[in-house]
PAKETOR-328262 format. One record per residue (C-alpha): x, y, z; residue in three letters. Coordinates in steps of 0.02 Angstrom, whole numbers, plus 32768, in hexadecimal, padded with zeros to 4 digits. Layout:
# PAKETOR-328262
XYZALA...
//
This chain:
# PAKETOR-328262
A6846BB4A77BUNKA5D06BE1A75EUNKA5506B53A75AUNKA5D06AD9A79EUNKA5B86A80A844UNKA6506A5CA8B2UNKA66469A8A8EAUNKA63169CBA99FUNKA58A6A19A96FUNKA56F6996A8E6UNKA58A690FA96AUNKA4FE6958A9D5UNKA48C696DA93DUNKA4A068BAA904UNKA4B66864A9ADUNKA5586816A96DUNKA5EF682AA9DCUNKA685688DA99FUNKA6EB67EDA9ABUNKA66E6793A93CUNKA66E6821A8BDUNKA72B681BA8B2UNKA724675FA89BUNKA6A0676DA812UNKA70E67EEA7BCUNKA7A26776A7BFUNKA73566EEA772UNKA6F16763A6EDUNKA6416745A72FUNKA61E67F9A760UNKA6A4686FA720UNKA6A36925A75CUNKA67C69A9A6D9UNKA7156A0CA70EUNKA7AF69E7A777UNKA8116A7FA7B4UNKA8C16A64A76DUNKA9166ABAA7FFUNKA8B46A72A892UNKA86D69D2A846UNKA7C36A06A88AUNKA73069B6A830UNKA6966A12A7EEUNKA5F669C9A7A8UNKA5626A0BA745UNKA4B06A06A783UNKA4876993A6F2UNKA4FB690DA738UNKA48A68FBA7CFUNKA4176886A76CUNKA4A5680DA748UNKA4E0681AA7FCUNKA43167EEA838UNKA42A6757A7C4UNKA4D1671BA809UNKA4966734A8BCUNKA3F666D2A89EUNKA44C6641A848UNKA4D46638A8CCUNKA44E6639A954UNKA4136596A903UNKA4C4654EA918UNKA4E2654EA85DUNKA59C6538A834UNKA5EE65D3A7EBUNKA6156577A74AUNKA55C6556A730UNKA52E6608A761UNKA5A36648A6DAUNKA55F65CEA659UNKA4AB65FEA680UNKA4CC66BAA676UNKA53666B0A5D9UNKA4BB6643A57AUNKA46F669DA4E5UNKA3ED6615A4D0UNKA36A660DA55CUNKA3626550A543UNKA41A6541A56EUNKA3FF65A4A60EUNKA3686537A636UNKA3D4649BA623UNKA45164E2A69FUNKA3C66505A71BUNKA37B6458A701UNKA4256408A71DUNKA4356463A7C2UNKA3856431A7F3UNKA3B7637AA7D9UNKA4506399A845UNKA3E463E2A8D1UNKA3686352A8C4UNKA3F662D6A8D8UNKA4366337A96EUNKA386633AA9B7UNKA37A627EA9A3UNKA41F6269A9FDUNKA3E562D6AA8DUNKA33F6278AA98UNKA3A061D4AAA8UNKA40D6223AB2EUNKA373625CAB8EUNKA32561B0AB81UNKA3C6615FABC1UNKA3CF61DDAC4FUNKA31B61B3AC7CUNKA34560FAAC85UNKA3DA611EACF6UNKA3686180AD6BUNKA2E560F5AD6BUNKA366606FAD93UNKA3AB60D1AE27UNKA4506076AE0FUNKA4C56109ADFCUNKA510615DAD66UNKA56960C3AD21UNKA4F5602FAD48UNKA5675FA8AD04UNKA5B05F15AD63UNKA64A5EC2AD17UNKA6715E09AD24UNKA6FB5D9DACDDUNKA6C05CFDAC89UNKA7005C72AC19UNKA6B35C5FAB6DUNKA6CE5BB2AB22UNKA7075B93AA70UNKA6775B9EA9F4UNKA64C5B64A945UNKA6065BFCA8ECUNKA5C75C3FA847UNKA5FC5CF2A828UNKA5FC5D7CA7A8UNKA6705E13A7AFUNKA63F5EBEA76BUNKA68A5F6BA75EUNKA61B5FEFA7AEUNKA60E60A9A7CDUNKA5A86103A852UNKA5246125A7CDUNKA51A6071A78EUNKA53C6005A827UNKA4845FE6A84BUNKA45F5FA4A79DUNKA5065F47A797UNKA4DD5EEAA838UNKA42D5EC3A7F8UNKA4735E83A753UNKA4F25E1AA7B1UNKA46E5DCBA81EUNKA4035DA5A785UNKA4955D56A726UNKA4D15CE9A7B7UNKA4215CB7A7E9UNKA3F55C82A738UNKA4985C20A722UNKA4865BC8A7CAUNKA3D15B9EA7A4UNKA4005B50A6FDUNKA48A5AEAA74FUNKA4165AADA7D7UNKA4965AC7A862UNKA4405AF3A907UNKA46D5B8DA96CUNKA4CF5B76AA0DUNKA4BB5C20AA5EUNKA4895CD4AA3DUNKA4D55D2FA9A8UNKA55A5DB3A9C3UNKA5B15E40A969UNKA66E5E55A969UNKA6A95F0AA95FUNKA7555F03A90FUNKA7645FC1A905UNKA71E605DA957UNKA692609CA8E8UNKA656614EA905UNKA63961F1A8A8UNKA6F361FEA87EUNKA726614AA85EUNKA6E960ABA80BUNKA71D5FF6A819UNKA6F15F3CA819UNKA6695EDFA875UNKA63F5E25A879UNKA5935DD7A895UNKA5AA5D2EA8EAUNKA5315C9EA90DUNKA56F5C19A98AUNKA5445B6AA94AUNKA5365ABBA98EUNKA5A25A71A903UNKA6205AABA880UNKA5D75B14A7F5UNKA60D5AFDA73FUNKA63A5BAAA6FBUNKA5BF5BEBA67AUNKA5E85C87A615UNKA60E5D19A688UNKA5D65CB8A722UNKA66D5C60A76DUNKA66E5BCAA7E1UNKA6F85BC7A864UNKA71F5BA1A919UNKA7345C31A993UNKA7B25C02AA1BUNKA7885C05AAD4UNKA7AB5CAAAB2AUNKA7A25D06ABCFUNKA7345DA0ABC7UNKA7035E33AC33UNKA6485E43AC21UNKA5B95EB6AC4FUNKA5005EC1AC25UNKA4AB5F52ABCFUNKA3EE5F65ABD0UNKA3AB5FE2AB52UNKA3BE6015AA9CUNKA4555FD4AA3EUNKA4936084AA18UNKA4A460ABAAD2UNKA5286027AAFBUNKA5B460A8AB02UNKA5B760B7ABC1UNKA5C45FF9ABCFUNKA65E5FFAAB5FUNKA6AD6086ABC6UNKA6886029AC68UNKA6DD5F8CAC27UNKA7795FE0ABE1UNKA78E6042AC83UNKA7775FA5ACEDUNKA7F45F44AC83UNKA8785FCAAC99UNKA8565FE2AD53UNKA8645F26AD77UNKA9075F0AAD1BUNKA8C45EACAC85UNKA8E55EC9ABCCUNKA8685EC4AB3DUNKA88F5E28AAD8UNKA8195E3CAA44UNKA7885E9FA9FAUNKA6EC5EB7AA65UNKA64C5E55AA47UNKA5955E83AA5CUNKA52F5DE8AA87UNKA4765E02AA62UNKA4125DABAAEAUNKA3675DE6AAB1UNKA3165DD4AA07UNKA2D05E7CA9CAUNKA2425E1FA972UNKA20B5DD9AA1BUNKA23D5E70AA83UNKA2115F07AA16UNKA22C5F8EAA9AUNKA2E45FC6AA8EUNKA2E15FF2AB47UNKA2D35F38AB6DUNKA35F5EFCAAFBUNKA3E65EA0AB5DUNKA4975EA0AB17UNKA5335E53AB65UNKA5D25EB2AB3EUNKA6705E48AB44UNKA7275E78AB38UNKA7A55DE9AB27UNKA82D5E03ABABUNKA8D05DB9ABE7UNK
//
C-alpha cells in the first residue's frame, strides 16, 4: 500500500491517539483512506494530516466534536467563522464562571471561617401583607425577569401609597439552571393590604417556621448557602414545607459592590 500511512504511524505524525483516530472514524470526522478488509487495519494518506491537525487544534480548545465537524465541513468561510465565534462565546462564559469561583474562593480565604461559612438558625416569620408578581424564568432570563418584577411591584406599590414593612424577597418555586426553567415571585412586604393591580397581586402570606442562613456576596454565588440549608434540614429531622426565599437585606443602589450584598436564604420547614 504505497503512499499510505498505517494508523500507528499516522497517530505519531498527527499527535492524535489511536483510540481518538478510531473514534473520529466512527463519527465520520476523519475517515481512513483504506481499511484492510481482512484485518480491519486503517490506513491514511499524507494529505489527511492537515485535517487531522485542524481537529487536534480545535479539540485542544475544548471545542465539541459536533462543532469541529461543522467548522471543517463548512464550504463558506463565514459559516466556519460563526462556529468559531460561537465557541469563543462559550469559552468567555466559562471564563466568567471561573472568575466568579476564584473570587468566591478568595472571600472564603479572607473570612477564615472554613469551607462552608454558614450558620443555620430556625426562626418564626409572622404573617405578612404583600404585593407580588410571578414570572416564568430561564437561566438566561432570570436576571432581567427579577429586575422587571421589582420594577412592576415597586411602581404598583408606589401608586397605591402602601408603605413597605420589610425587605423585599424572591420566592424560587422551581430549580432554575442550565437544564431547567421555572417560576419565580418578586414579593414586597407591606404595612397594609394591597389592592391588586394588573399583574401585581395583593395577598397575605401566612406565618411560617423557616431555617435561615446569611450569604454575603454576589447573588449568583448563593448556591453553597442553599446546599448548607438543605443538608441541615435533612440532618436535623425536618422537612421542607415550601419553596425557598431570598430576602434582600441590602439595596444594590446603596451598596453597589456585589461582595457586600447581604442575602438571607430561608426554607420553610416543619
